[in-house]
C-alpha positions in Angstrom: 57.4 -22.0 -113.0 58.7 -21.0 -109.5 60.3 -17.9 -107.8 64.0 -18.6 -107.3 64.5 -19.6 -103.7 66.8 -16.3 -102.9 64.1 -13.9 -104.2 61.4 -16.0 -102.0 64.2 -15.8 -98.8 64.1 -11.7 -99.6 60.8 -11.6 -99.7 59.7 -13.6 -97.0 62.1 -11.2 -94.6 59.6 -8.4 -95.7 57.9 -6.8 -92.7 54.3 -7.3 -92.8 51.6 -5.1 -94.7 48.7 -6.5 -94.6 45.4 -5.0 -95.7 47.3 -1.7 -95.8 45.5 1.8 -95.6 45.8 3.7 -98.4 43.3 6.1 -97.3 41.4 6.6 -93.6 39.4 9.4 -93.7 36.6 10.0 -91.4 34.0 8.8 -93.5 35.5 6.5 -96.1 38.6 4.5 -96.1 40.3 2.6 -98.8 42.5 -0.6 -98.1 45.0 -2.8 -100.4 46.5 -6.2 -100.1 47.5 -8.7 -102.2 49.3 -12.1 -102.5 51.4 -14.0 -105.0 51.8 -17.4 -105.5 53.7 -20.1 -107.2 52.9 -23.4 -107.8 54.8 -26.6 -109.6 53.4 -29.3 -109.9 54.9 -32.9 -111.4 52.5 -36.0 -112.6 54.0 -39.3 -112.6 51.8 -41.3 -115.2 51.0 -45.1 -115.0 50.9 -47.5 -117.8 48.1 -47.8 -120.0 48.4 -48.7 -123.6 45.7 -49.5 -126.6 47.1 -53.1 -127.3 46.0 -54.0 -131.0 45.5 -58.2 -131.2 47.8 -60.2 -133.3 46.4 -59.8 -136.8 46.8 -56.1 -136.3 50.6 -56.7 -135.2 51.0 -58.5 -137.9 50.5 -55.6 -140.0 52.8 -53.4 -137.9 50.5 -52.1 -135.4 52.0 -51.5 -132.0 50.6 -51.0 -128.7 49.8 -47.5 -128.0 50.4 -45.4 -124.4 47.5 -44.0 -124.0 49.4 -42.1 -120.7 52.0 -40.5 -121.4 55.6 -42.0 -120.7 57.4 -39.6 -118.7 56.5 -37.4 -116.1 55.2 -34.3 -117.1 55.7 -30.5 -115.4 53.1 -27.8 -115.0 53.9 -24.3 -113.2 52.1 -21.3 -112.4 52.9 -17.9 -110.9 49.6 -16.5 -109.6 48.7 -12.4 -108.3 46.1 -11.4 -106.6 45.6 -7.2 -105.9 42.6 -7.1 -103.5 40.7 -3.5 -102.4 38.0 -2.4 -100.3 36.3 0.7 -100.4 34.1 1.6 -97.0 31.7 4.8 -97.0 30.3 4.9 -93.3 29.0 2.0 -92.2 26.7 1.7 -95.1 28.4 0.8 -98.4 31.4 -1.2 -99.3 32.8 -2.0 -102.6 35.2 -5.4 -103.2 37.9 -6.0 -106.1 39.8 -8.5 -106.7 41.8 -8.5 -109.9 43.8 -11.9 -110.5 46.3 -12.9 -113.0 48.6 -15.6 -113.6 51.1 -17.1 -116.0 52.0 -20.7 -116.1 53.6 -23.3 -117.9 52.9 -27.1 -118.8 54.4 -29.7 -120.2 51.6 -31.5 -121.7 48.1 -32.2 -120.3 47.1 -34.7 -118.3 43.1 -35.6 -118.2 42.9 -38.1 -115.3 43.1 -37.2 -111.7 44.6 -33.3 -112.2 45.6 -31.2 -109.7 43.8 -27.8 -110.5 44.7 -24.7 -108.3 40.9 -24.0 -107.1 40.8 -20.5 -106.9 41.0 -19.0 -110.3 37.0 -19.2 -111.2 38.0 -19.1 -114.9 35.6 -22.0 -115.4 32.4 -20.2 -114.4 29.9 -18.2 -116.5 30.1 -14.4 -116.5 27.4 -12.2 -117.0 30.0 -9.5 -118.4 33.2 -11.1 -119.4 35.7 -9.8 -117.6 38.3 -12.4 -118.0 41.6 -11.5 -120.3 44.0 -14.2 -122.0 46.8 -12.3 -123.7 49.0 -15.4 -124.1 47.7 -18.8 -125.6 50.3 -20.8 -126.5 50.6 -24.8 -127.1 52.8 -24.9 -123.6 52.2 -21.5 -121.7 49.7 -18.8 -120.8 48.9 -15.7 -119.3 45.5 -15.5 -118.4 43.3 -12.8 -115.8 40.4 -12.3 -113.9 38.4 -10.0 -111.9 37.4 -12.4 -109.2 35.6 -10.1 -107.4 33.7 -7.1 -107.7 30.9 -6.3 -105.8 29.2 -3.7 -104.0 27.3 -3.8 -100.4 24.4 -1.8 -99.0 24.1 -2.0 -95.1 21.2 -1.0 -93.2 20.1 -1.8 -89.5 19.1 -5.9 -90.3 20.0 -6.2 -93.8 22.9 -6.4 -96.3 22.6 -6.4 -100.1 25.4 -7.3 -101.9 25.4 -7.3 -105.7 28.3 -8.3 -108.3 30.7 -11.2 -108.7 31.4 -12.4 -105.2 32.1 -15.8 -103.3 28.6 -17.5 -102.3 28.4 -20.8 -100.5 25.8 -23.2 -98.0 25.8 -25.4 -95.5 28.6 -26.8 -92.8 30.5 -29.9 -94.3 34.0 -29.6 -94.9 34.8 -32.3 -97.3 31.6 -33.3 -99.3 29.4 -30.6 -99.1 26.1 -31.6 -100.4 24.6 -27.9 -100.0 27.1 -26.0 -102.0 25.6 -25.4 -105.2 27.2 -22.7 -106.5 31.1 -23.0 -106.9 32.3 -26.1 -104.7 35.5 -27.2 -104.2 37.4 -30.1 -105.2 39.6 -32.0 -102.8 42.3 -32.0 -105.4 42.1 -28.3 -105.7 45.4 -27.3 -103.3 45.2 -23.2 -103.2 41.5 -23.0 -101.2 41.7 -19.6 -99.6 39.6 -17.9 -102.1 36.5 -19.3 -103.0 36.0 -18.3 -107.1 33.4 -15.1 -107.2 30.3 -15.9 -108.9 28.2 -13.0 -110.6 25.0 -12.8 -108.2 22.6 -10.6 -106.1 22.9 -12.0 -102.2 20.5 -10.7 -99.3 21.2 -11.3 -96.0 18.4 -10.6 -93.2 19.3 -10.9 -89.7 16.7 -11.1 -87.2 17.0 -11.7 -83.5 20.5 -12.6 -81.6 20.8 -16.0 -83.4 18.8 -16.1 -86.8 19.3 -15.4 -90.2 17.7 -15.5 -93.7 20.2 -15.6 -97.0 18.7 -15.2 -100.7 20.7 -15.5 -103.4 20.6 -15.7 -107.2 23.8 -16.7 -108.9 24.0 -16.6 -112.6 25.0 -19.8 -114.8 25.2 -19.3 -118.2 21.9 -17.1 -118.7 18.8 -15.5 -117.0 16.9 -18.2 -118.0 15.6 -20.4 -115.1 17.7 -23.2 -116.4 20.7 -20.8 -116.5 20.1 -19.7 -113.0 20.7 -20.9 -109.0 18.5 -19.2 -106.8 18.8 -20.2 -103.0 17.1 -19.2 -99.8 18.9 -20.6 -96.5 17.3 -19.7 -93.0 19.8 -20.2 -89.9 19.1 -20.8 -86.5 20.9 -21.2 -83.2 19.6 -23.0 -80.7 22.6 -23.1 -77.5 25.4 -24.7 -79.0 23.3 -26.4 -82.3 22.8 -24.6 -85.6 20.4 -25.6 -87.4 19.7 -24.4 -91.2 17.5 -25.3 -94.1 17.6 -24.5 -97.7 15.2 -24.3 -100.8 16.5 -23.7 -104.1 16.0 -24.3 -108.1 19.6 -25.5 -109.2 19.6 -24.4 -113.1 15.6 -25.1 -112.5 16.0 -28.2 -110.5 14.3 -27.7 -107.0 16.6 -29.1 -104.2 15.7 -29.0 -100.8 18.4 -29.1 -97.6 18.9 -29.2 -94.1 22.4 -28.8 -92.1 23.2 -28.7 -88.7 26.1 -28.2 -86.4 26.7 -29.3 -82.7 29.4 -30.5 -80.4 29.2 -33.8 -77.9 31.7 -32.2 -75.4 35.3 -32.1 -77.6 34.1 -33.4 -80.3 32.2 -31.1 -82.8 29.5 -32.7 -85.0 27.9 -31.3 -88.1 26.3 -32.9 -91.0 23.8 -32.0 -94.0 21.4 -33.1 -96.6 19.8 -32.3 -99.8 17.5 -33.9 -102.5 17.0 -32.7 -105.8 14.0 -33.6 -107.9 14.7 -33.7 -111.6 11.9 -33.6 -113.7 12.9 -37.0 -115.8 14.8 -38.8 -113.6 14.8 -40.3 -109.8 15.4 -37.8 -107.1 19.0 -37.5 -106.6 19.5 -37.3 -102.6 23.0 -36.7 -100.9 24.0 -36.6 -97.7 27.3 -36.3 -95.0 28.1 -36.6 -91.8 31.0 -35.4 -90.2 33.4 -35.0 -86.4 36.1 -33.1 -86.0 38.5 -33.8 -82.6 41.2 -32.1 -80.7 42.7 -35.6 -78.7 46.0 -33.7 -78.0 46.7 -29.9 -78.3 48.7 -30.1 -81.6 47.1 -32.8 -83.3 43.2 -32.7 -84.8 41.3 -35.4 -86.7 38.4 -34.6 -89.0 36.4 -37.5 -90.8 33.2 -37.2 -93.0 30.8 -40.2 -94.2 28.8 -39.4 -97.4 26.4 -41.2 -99.7 25.0 -39.7 -103.0 22.5 -41.8 -104.9 23.2 -40.5 -108.2 26.6 -42.3 -108.4 27.5 -45.7 -110.0 27.1 -48.8 -108.3 30.1 -49.9 -109.5 33.4 -49.2 -111.8 31.6 -49.6 -115.1 29.4 -46.9 -114.5 31.8 -44.3 -113.7 32.4 -43.0 -117.6 28.4 -42.1 -117.4 28.3 -40.2 -114.7 31.8 -38.1 -115.9 29.7 -37.5 -119.1 26.9 -35.6 -117.1 25.9 -32.0 -116.8 26.1 -32.6 -112.8 30.0 -33.5 -112.8 30.3 -30.7 -115.7 29.3 -27.9 -114.1 31.2 -29.3 -110.4 27.8 -30.0 -108.5 29.4 -33.8 -107.9 33.0 -34.9 -108.0 32.6 -38.2 -107.4 31.6 -41.1 -109.4 30.4 -43.5 -107.1 27.9 -43.8 -103.9 29.2 -44.7 -101.0 32.7 -42.4 -99.3 34.2 -42.0 -96.1 37.0 -39.1 -95.2 39.7 -38.5 -93.1 41.6 -35.4 -92.3 44.7 -35.7 -89.7 47.0 -32.4 -88.6 50.1 -31.9 -86.6 51.6 -28.7 -85.4 55.4 -30.2 -85.3 56.5 -27.0 -84.2 54.8 -23.0 -84.2 56.2 -22.9 -87.6 56.2 -25.9 -89.0 52.9 -28.2 -89.6 51.9 -31.3 -91.4 48.4 -32.7 -92.4 47.2 -35.6 -94.7 43.7 -36.5 -96.0 42.4 -40.1 -97.4 39.3 -40.1 -98.9 38.1 -43.5 -100.2 35.4 -44.9 -102.1 33.8 -47.4 -100.3 32.5 -49.7 -103.0 35.6 -49.7 -105.4 37.4 -50.1 -102.6 39.8 -47.4 -104.0 41.3 -44.3 -102.1 42.7 -41.0 -102.7 45.6 -39.8 -100.6 47.5 -36.7 -99.9 49.9 -35.7 -97.3 51.3 -32.2 -97.0 54.0 -30.1 -94.8 53.7 -26.4 -94.6 56.3 -24.1 -93.4 55.8 -20.4 -92.0 58.8 -18.5 -93.3 57.6 -15.3 -92.2 54.3 -13.4 -91.0 53.9 -13.1 -94.7 55.3 -15.8 -96.6 54.5 -19.5 -96.4 56.0 -22.8 -97.9 54.6 -26.3 -98.3 54.9 -29.4 -100.2 52.4 -32.1 -100.6 51.3 -35.1 -102.7 48.2 -36.8 -104.2 47.9 -40.3 -105.5 45.7 -42.5 -105.8 44.8 -46.0 -104.6 43.0 -49.1 -106.2 42.4 -51.1 -109.4 44.3 -49.4 -112.1 42.6 -48.6 -115.9 42.7 -52.1 -118.3 44.3 -51.9 -121.4 41.8 -51.4 -124.2 41.9 -54.0 -126.6 41.7 -53.3 -130.5 40.9 -55.9 -133.0 41.0 -56.5 -136.9 37.2 -55.9 -137.4 37.7 -52.8 -135.6 39.4 -51.6 -138.6 37.1 -52.9 -141.0 33.6 -51.7 -142.0 30.3 -53.2 -141.8 31.2 -54.7 -145.7 34.0 -55.7 -144.6 36.1 -52.9 -146.4 39.1 -51.6 -144.7 39.0 -48.1 -143.0 41.7 -45.9 -144.8 40.3 -42.3 -144.0 42.0 -41.2 -141.5 39.2 -39.2 -139.8 36.6 -42.3 -140.2 40.1 -44.9 -138.3 40.2 -42.0 -135.7 36.2 -42.1 -135.0 36.7 -45.3 -134.8 39.0 -45.8 -132.6 37.5 -43.4 -130.1 34.5 -45.4 -131.2 36.6 -48.5 -129.2 37.7 -46.5 -126.3 34.0 -45.5 -125.2 32.9 -48.9 -125.5 35.6 -51.1 -123.8 37.4 -49.2 -121.5 37.5 -50.3 -118.1 38.6 -47.6 -115.6 39.3 -50.2 -112.8 38.7 -48.2 -109.5 37.5 -44.3 -109.5 40.6 -43.3 -107.2 42.6 -45.7 -109.0 42.9 -43.6 -112.3 44.5 -40.8 -110.5 48.2 -40.8 -111.3 51.1 -39.7 -108.4 51.2 -35.9 -108.2 53.7 -33.9 -106.4 53.4 -30.2 -105.8 55.0 -27.3 -104.2 53.7 -23.7 -103.3 54.7 -20.5 -102.1 52.4 -17.9 -100.8 53.6 -14.1 -99.8 51.3 -11.8 -98.7 51.6 -7.9 -98.8 
């Protein structure tokens, strides 16, 4: 679902009107702004089948594709209204209301691309989401993505409500980002999803700060919250931060550093999680950014996590963990490298590409894109994601799989479905992590007002 091109062209010629002041009095002000975004995805599945042996084929059972045979389309039209009320220098109230309409021909599990800024999957203290339409192939939904009040006094900010929360200095792999991390397959990362939290920011001297956050993650018990404290200091050209947190009752300790060596920026962060009944879980990222030419930028990172699988046979177990489900980790292996390249072709046209490599498979996820600034308040971009690596192997099923232990045939429909599910769980060989990702092409249009 995209806006007609003629409408896009007309809107892109509209005058820029970002954060327009509705009221600007002596002691208070109210600003309004917003955006409309259109996204279109097309996924091109690969061949992957459930293959019966010769005996079952003799009974008429044929190979069954586990991936759809035809390309799949998904479209979304997303709108956001932003309001900021400021009363003097001591109080502000920020609200973002987001609504979206989407259409999808059918679901695609492996390597799914997401918008990234909806926040629909995050727990809410008060349910401020709506879903007036939920049909098999389309839906209309919305969410109050930000609703936070901030009180500012000298050297102290106190913020309560739905707000973005993030820590750390890394770009692609973010070990310290415990609350609402992005994935590289999120194509719209302009707004970090708001989470229900209480936050205190204290500032001291010219280069020191301490942040304390309590974020709701399901309930008010220690298992249902993320509690974190982060302190940051600047020493010359180097920023250093330390963190202590309780991530759903698990102690987490971390450190991050950002500095430079000449024209090369360097950043890194590491965390250690101390589960009660598991071995310590370590995550570490080290990266650098550099502009070798005026129009060219390079950014690279190395990443290691002890939690991941040693090889592809262990990935399904990682995918079934709570860490993967809540977004704490998005990779299933242990050793990774990533590189992003950006090139400013003209002042209005830019190209970029990123690659994330699982060094243990090996496999890679690659994402080129092209962005055109059509006007001050309009941008059009196109791109793709695709995986390189060994694809999942066909799942074999034999005659014995359709029989009970006593040798009788399974004829009950539910029992047969459960038997097939068990076979899939036991015999699925994913091949490689990023080899599972199908090719996905996308286009997006952003309009601001």
